[in-house]
C-alpha positions as CSV (number, residue, x, y, z in Angstrom):
1,M,14.3,-43.1,26.2
2,I,11.8,-41.5,23.4
3,K,11.8,-38.5,25.1
4,R,16.2,-38.4,25.4
5,L,16.5,-39.3,21.9
6,R,13.3,-36.6,20.8
7,D,15.2,-33.9,22.4
8,S,18.3,-34.8,20.8
9,I,17.0,-34.6,17.6
10,R,16.1,-31.0,18.4
11,R,19.0,-30.1,19.0
12,I,20.6,-31.2,15.7
13,D,18.6,-28.3,14.3
14,F,18.4,-25.4,17.1
15,A,21.7,-26.1,18.4
16,R,22.4,-22.9,15.9
17,L,19.9,-21.0,15.8
18,P,19.7,-18.2,18.5
19,P,16.6,-18.1,20.3
20,E,15.4,-14.9,19.2
21,Y,15.0,-16.3,15.7
22,R,13.1,-19.5,16.7
23,D,10.1,-18.1,16.1
24,I,10.3,-16.1,12.6
25,F,13.0,-19.2,11.2
26,P,9.9,-21.1,10.8
27,R,7.9,-18.9,8.3
28,E,11.3,-18.1,6.9
29,I,12.7,-21.4,6.4
30,T,8.5,-22.5,4.5
31,F,8.9,-19.5,2.2
32,T,12.0,-20.8,1.0
33,N,10.3,-24.8,0.6
34,I,7.8,-23.2,-1.2
35,N,9.5,-21.1,-3.9
36,R,11.6,-24.6,-4.3
37,E,8.6,-26.5,-4.6
38,K,7.5,-24.0,-7.3
39,I,10.2,-24.7,-9.6
40,F,10.0,-28.3,-8.7
41,A,6.5,-28.8,-9.8
42,V,7.3,-27.3,-12.7
43,M,10.1,-29.5,-13.7
44,M,7.5,-32.3,-12.7
45,I,5.0,-31.1,-15.5
46,V,8.4,-31.0,-18.3
47,V,9.6,-34.2,-17.4
48,N,6.0,-36.3,-17.2
49,L,4.4,-34.7,-20.2
50,P,6.5,-36.7,-22.5
51,L,6.2,-39.7,-20.7
52,V,2.7,-39.2,-21.1
53,F,3.2,-39.5,-25.2
54,V,5.2,-42.5,-24.5
55,D,2.4,-43.9,-22.8
56,Y,0.3,-43.0,-25.4
57,F,2.7,-45.1,-27.6
58,N,2.6,-47.9,-25.5
59,W,-1.5,-48.1,-25.5
60,E,-1.3,-47.8,-29.1
61,K,1.3,-51.3,-29.4
62,A,-1.5,-53.1,-26.9
63,Y,1.3,-52.9,-24.1
64,W,-0.9,-52.0,-21.6
65,S,-2.9,-55.4,-22.1
66,S,0.3,-57.4,-21.5
67,M,2.5,-55.6,-19.5
68,P,-0.7,-53.7,-16.8
69,G,2.4,-52.3,-15.5
70,Y,2.1,-49.0,-18.3
71,R,-1.2,-48.8,-17.5
72,Y,-0.5,-47.8,-14.3
73,L,2.4,-45.8,-15.1
74,C,0.3,-43.5,-17.8
75,Y,-2.4,-43.1,-14.7
76,L,0.7,-42.1,-12.7
77,H,2.0,-39.5,-15.1
78,V,-1.1,-37.8,-15.5
79,G,-1.6,-37.6,-11.5
80,A,1.9,-36.4,-10.9
81,I,0.9,-33.3,-14.3
82,A,-2.7,-32.7,-12.2
83,A,-0.8,-32.8,-8.7
84,M,1.8,-30.1,-9.8
85,L,-0.8,-28.2,-11.6
86,L,-3.1,-28.3,-8.4
87,F,-0.1,-27.0,-6.2
88,L,0.8,-24.4,-8.4
89,L,-2.7,-23.0,-8.9
90,A,-3.1,-23.1,-5.1
91,T,0.3,-21.1,-4.6
92,R,-1.4,-18.5,-6.9
93,F,-4.4,-18.3,-5.2
94,N,-2.5,-17.9,-1.8
95,K,0.1,-15.6,-3.2
96,I,3.2,-15.0,-0.8
97,N,5.3,-12.2,-1.3
98,S,7.4,-12.1,1.9
99,P,7.5,-15.0,5.2
100,A,5.3,-12.7,7.1
101,D,2.8,-13.8,4.6
102,I,3.1,-17.6,5.9
103,S,0.4,-18.9,7.4
104,A,-0.3,-22.2,8.9
105,Y,-1.9,-23.3,5.7
106,H,1.6,-22.9,3.1
107,H,3.5,-25.2,6.1
108,V,1.1,-28.0,5.5
109,L,1.2,-27.3,1.7
110,A,4.8,-27.6,1.4
111,A,5.0,-30.2,3.9
112,A,2.4,-32.1,1.6
113,F,3.9,-31.6,-1.6
114,A,7.3,-32.9,-0.2
115,I,5.5,-35.9,1.0
116,F,3.4,-36.6,-1.8
117,I,6.8,-36.8,-4.2
118,L,8.6,-39.2,-2.3
119,I,4.8,-41.4,-2.3
120,W,4.2,-40.8,-5.7
121,S,8.4,-42.2,-6.4
122,A,7.8,-45.2,-4.2
123,A,4.4,-45.5,-6.2
124,I,5.6,-45.7,-9.3
125,S,8.8,-48.0,-8.0
126,V,6.0,-50.4,-7.5
127,T,4.6,-50.3,-10.4
128,D,8.4,-50.5,-12.1
129,Q,8.2,-54.1,-10.3
130,L,5.5,-55.0,-13.1
131,I,8.0,-54.3,-15.9
132,H,11.9,-53.5,-15.3
133,R,12.2,-54.2,-12.0
134,D,14.4,-51.4,-10.4
135,I,13.5,-49.0,-7.5
136,T,15.6,-45.9,-9.4
137,A,12.8,-43.8,-9.1
138,F,12.0,-44.1,-5.4
139,I,16.2,-43.6,-4.9
140,L,15.6,-40.1,-7.5
141,G,12.4,-38.9,-5.6
142,M,14.2,-39.4,-1.9
143,F,17.5,-37.8,-3.1
144,A,15.4,-34.6,-4.5
145,V,13.5,-34.1,-1.6
146,A,16.1,-34.6,1.0
147,S,18.8,-31.7,-1.4
148,A,15.2,-29.5,-2.2
149,Y,13.1,-29.6,0.5
150,L,14.2,-28.1,4.3
151,I,12.7,-29.8,7.2
152,N,13.7,-30.4,10.5
153,A,14.7,-33.8,12.0
154,R,12.0,-34.7,13.4
155,L,9.6,-34.4,10.7
156,A,12.1,-35.9,8.4
157,L,12.3,-39.1,9.8
158,A,8.5,-39.5,9.5
159,V,8.5,-38.1,6.1
160,F,11.6,-40.7,4.9
161,L,10.6,-43.5,6.6
162,V,6.6,-43.9,5.9
163,P,7.3,-43.9,2.2
164,C,10.0,-46.2,3.1
165,V,7.7,-48.7,5.0
166,L,5.0,-48.4,2.4
167,L,7.2,-49.2,-0.6
168,L,8.9,-52.0,1.5
169,Y,5.0,-53.8,1.9
170,A,4.5,-53.4,-2.0
171,L,7.5,-55.1,-2.3
172,D,7.3,-58.1,0.4
173,H,4.3,-58.5,-1.6
174,L,5.2,-58.5,-5.4
175,Q,8.3,-59.9,-5.1
176,T,9.0,-63.4,-5.1
177,D,12.4,-63.8,-5.0
178,P,13.7,-63.6,-1.2
179,H,17.4,-63.0,-2.2
180,R,15.8,-59.6,-4.3
181,L,13.8,-58.3,-1.6
182,K,16.3,-58.5,0.4
183,G,18.4,-57.0,-1.5
184,Y,15.8,-54.1,-1.4
185,C,15.3,-54.2,2.2
186,I,19.5,-52.9,2.1
187,N,19.0,-50.8,-0.5
188,I,16.0,-49.1,0.7
189,G,17.2,-48.7,4.4
190,S,20.4,-47.7,3.1
191,I,19.0,-44.7,1.7
192,A,16.6,-43.5,3.7
193,A,19.3,-42.9,6.1
194,I,21.5,-41.3,3.7
195,A,19.0,-39.2,2.6
196,W,18.1,-38.3,5.9
197,V,21.6,-37.2,6.8
198,L,21.8,-35.2,3.8
199,S,19.1,-33.4,4.6
200,R,20.2,-32.6,7.9
201,I,23.1,-31.1,6.3
202,F,20.8,-28.8,4.4
203,Y,19.0,-27.6,6.7
204,I,22.6,-26.8,9.0
205,Q,23.5,-25.1,6.5
206,Y,20.8,-23.0,5.7
207,I,20.3,-22.2,9.5
208,R,24.1,-21.0,9.4
209,D,22.9,-19.0,6.2
210,F,20.0,-17.5,7.4
211,I,22.0,-16.4,10.9
212,N,24.5,-14.8,8.9
213,R,21.9,-12.8,6.4
214,K,19.8,-11.9,9.5
215,I,23.6,-10.4,11.5
216,I,24.2,-8.7,8.2
217,D,20.5,-6.9,8.2
218,N,21.0,-5.9,11.5
219,Q,23.8,-4.0,11.1
220,K,22.5,-2.7,8.4
221,E,19.7,-0.9,10.3
222,I,22.2,-0.5,13.2
223,L,24.1,1.5,10.8
224,A,21.7,3.3,8.9
225,R,20.2,4.1,12.1
226,Q,23.5,5.5,13.1
227,S,23.8,7.7,9.8
228,K,20.6,9.2,10.9
229,E,19.8,9.3,15.0
230,D,21.5,10.7,17.7
231,F,22.2,8.2,20.5
232,L,21.0,9.2,23.4
233,T,17.9,11.0,22.7
234,G,16.4,8.8,19.3
235,L,16.0,12.1,17.5
236,F,17.4,12.7,14.4
237,N,21.2,14.3,14.4
238,R,22.4,17.1,12.9
239,R,24.4,15.5,9.5
240,Y,20.9,14.0,8.5
241,L,18.9,17.2,10.1
242,E,20.6,19.4,7.1
243,L,19.9,16.6,4.3
244,L,16.4,17.2,5.2
245,L,16.2,21.1,6.4
246,S,18.0,21.2,2.5
247,Q,15.2,19.2,0.9
248,E,12.4,21.0,3.0
249,F,13.4,24.4,2.1
250,A,14.4,23.4,-1.4
251,R,10.7,22.1,-1.9
252,A,9.5,24.9,-0.2
253,R,11.2,27.6,-2.8
254,R,10.2,25.1,-5.6
255,Y,6.4,25.4,-4.9
256,N,6.0,28.6,-2.9
257,L,4.8,27.4,0.5
258,K,5.7,28.2,4.2
259,L,8.4,26.9,5.9
260,S,9.2,27.7,9.7
261,V,12.0,26.4,11.6
262,A,12.7,27.0,15.0
263,M,15.6,26.6,17.0
264,A,15.5,25.6,20.9
265,D,17.9,25.2,23.7
266,I,17.3,24.4,27.6
267,D,17.7,26.7,29.7
268,H,20.9,26.6,32.6
269,F,21.8,23.5,31.0
270,K,24.8,23.1,32.2
271,I,24.2,23.9,35.9
272,I,21.3,20.9,35.2
273,N,24.7,18.6,34.9
274,D,26.7,20.6,37.4
275,T,24.4,19.8,40.1
276,F,22.4,16.9,39.6
277,S,24.6,15.0,37.3
278,H,25.2,14.7,33.7
279,Q,23.3,11.4,34.0
280,V,20.4,12.9,35.1
281,G,20.8,15.8,32.3
282,D,21.0,12.9,30.1
283,E,17.5,11.9,31.3
284,V,16.4,15.5,30.6
285,L,17.4,15.5,27.1
286,R,15.4,12.1,26.8
287,V,11.9,13.1,28.1
288,I,12.3,16.5,26.1
289,A,13.4,14.4,22.9
290,Q,9.9,12.0,24.2
291,L,8.2,16.0,24.8
292,F,8.8,16.6,21.3
293,R,7.2,13.9,19.8
294,Q,4.2,14.1,21.4
295,S,3.7,17.9,20.4
296,I,4.4,17.7,16.9
297,R,2.2,16.8,13.6
298,S,3.5,13.7,11.8
299,F,5.4,15.5,9.1
300,D,7.2,17.8,11.6
301,I,10.6,17.2,11.8
302,I,12.7,17.2,15.3
303,A,16.1,16.7,15.7
304,R,18.8,17.1,18.3
305,Y,21.1,19.6,17.3
306,G,23.8,19.3,19.5
307,G,24.3,19.1,23.3
308,E,21.2,20.9,24.5
309,E,20.2,22.2,21.4
310,F,17.1,21.4,19.3
311,V,15.7,22.0,16.0
312,L,11.9,21.7,14.7
313,I,11.3,21.7,11.2
314,L,7.2,23.0,10.5
315,P,6.5,22.3,6.8
316,E,3.8,24.3,5.5
317,T,3.1,26.0,8.2
318,E,2.3,29.6,9.3
319,M,4.5,31.8,11.7
320,D,1.6,32.0,13.7
321,E,0.5,28.6,14.0
322,A,4.6,27.5,14.5
323,V,4.4,30.0,17.3
324,M,1.1,28.1,19.3
325,V,3.4,24.6,18.6
326,C,6.4,26.4,20.3
327,E,4.7,27.6,22.8
328,R,2.4,24.7,23.5
329,I,6.0,23.0,23.8
330,R,7.5,25.5,26.0
331,K,4.3,25.0,28.8
332,T,4.5,21.4,28.5
333,V,8.7,21.1,29.4
334,E,7.8,23.7,32.1
335,S,4.7,22.0,34.0
336,H,6.3,18.6,33.7
337,D,7.0,16.7,36.8
338,W,10.6,16.6,37.0
339,S,10.9,15.4,40.5
340,S,10.5,12.0,38.7
341,I,14.3,12.3,38.0
342,A,15.6,14.2,40.6
343,Q,14.1,16.2,43.4
344,G,14.2,19.8,43.6
345,L,14.5,19.9,39.3
346,S,13.3,22.1,37.5
347,V,13.6,22.8,33.6
348,T,12.3,25.1,31.2
349,I,13.2,25.7,27.4
350,S,13.7,28.6,25.0
351,F,12.7,29.1,21.2
352,G,13.3,31.3,18.4
353,I,11.4,30.9,15.3
354,T,12.1,32.0,11.7
355,D,9.9,32.0,8.2
356,D,11.8,33.9,5.9
357,M,12.1,32.8,3.2
358,S,14.0,35.2,1.6
359,R,17.3,33.9,2.6
360,E,19.7,32.7,0.4
361,N,20.0,28.9,1.3
362,Y,18.7,26.9,4.1
363,E,22.0,27.4,6.9
364,K,20.8,31.1,6.6
365,L,17.5,30.6,7.3
366,L,19.1,28.5,10.4
367,S,21.3,30.7,11.0
368,L,18.6,33.5,11.8
369,A,16.2,30.7,13.9
370,D,19.5,30.6,16.1
371,I,19.4,34.7,16.6
372,R,16.1,34.3,17.2
373,L,16.9,32.0,20.0
374,Y,19.7,34.3,21.2
375,E,17.2,37.4,22.0
376,A,15.1,34.8,24.0
377,K,18.2,33.7,25.7
378,N,19.1,37.3,26.3
379,G,15.4,38.2,26.9
380,G,15.1,35.7,30.4
381,R,14.5,32.5,28.7
382,N,11.8,30.4,28.7
383,Q,10.0,31.7,25.9
384,V,8.9,32.0,22.3
385,R,10.9,34.3,20.1
386,F,10.1,35.5,16.2
């Protein structure tokens, strides 16, 4: 029965949370809680500082002797200010800039803050029994934590119930009027139930907002990737290639740097598609893209130009070095074990290279690389022309 109840409470929180988010969600929610608690801590200091002056006034009027509750209130006000300052220092020395920075320490710190607020407000209400005989501070503390602190259902039961039990235990010893004590029990129980339900409403709403944010972020990421990435090979697409090439061309012109551009074409690719199927052709494109990635430097740029054509941008690269790079790729493609894709399959590739920075613009530079590639194709394929 207890296990079923526990599982039902857990489902209240995670019914709307997809499994792929359940690892990152606790860090996200703790990050939000700590940022909210920082604001709450500043508010607590601002509220309690004037109350300390009121406590000083009560001390001067000798109220501390006639009504000891005023003295205990002063201790609680000073304690709250000290605790809030310690919390702000703790968050300052363990700075968090994103949910990725959240550790177990931050989970404990966030929960300890909420528990402290509830126990402190309960202590204020207990002390008020010696003066005003009300529990307003506890009500405010419960609703403040319920609305500001995001907490899962199981932990919320402990966070809200423990201070209630402690407060009722203290009231049982301080309150001599059984009718007033009975009213306190009903009110505190009702407040705890309302606070728990309220915390669930805010928590589930946060889950919805979190999922919506993740969906939007994922869609943005997909759109950004699609705008510059070829869907089949994962290389840059033609549109993004032209942007990068224009930037590299302008940079080389401005700083008088070398720039080599190579255009590559898979030999007899149409025959591969017709003989082995288009699925095999797609796999060939993916493998060659991977071979390109493995053979170039981190700052070189490789893109699928269209169909079976690729363009390689080699910034700050002399022609002889560019030829070495393309020749290495050509040999890698030729010697690759293509039988793992289809029996009898063999693949070669041809290159055309240029580094002629006297051309008017990057389009003319790319066109010259295409002419060199055409020469390689007419010269027998599986070769590098420059």
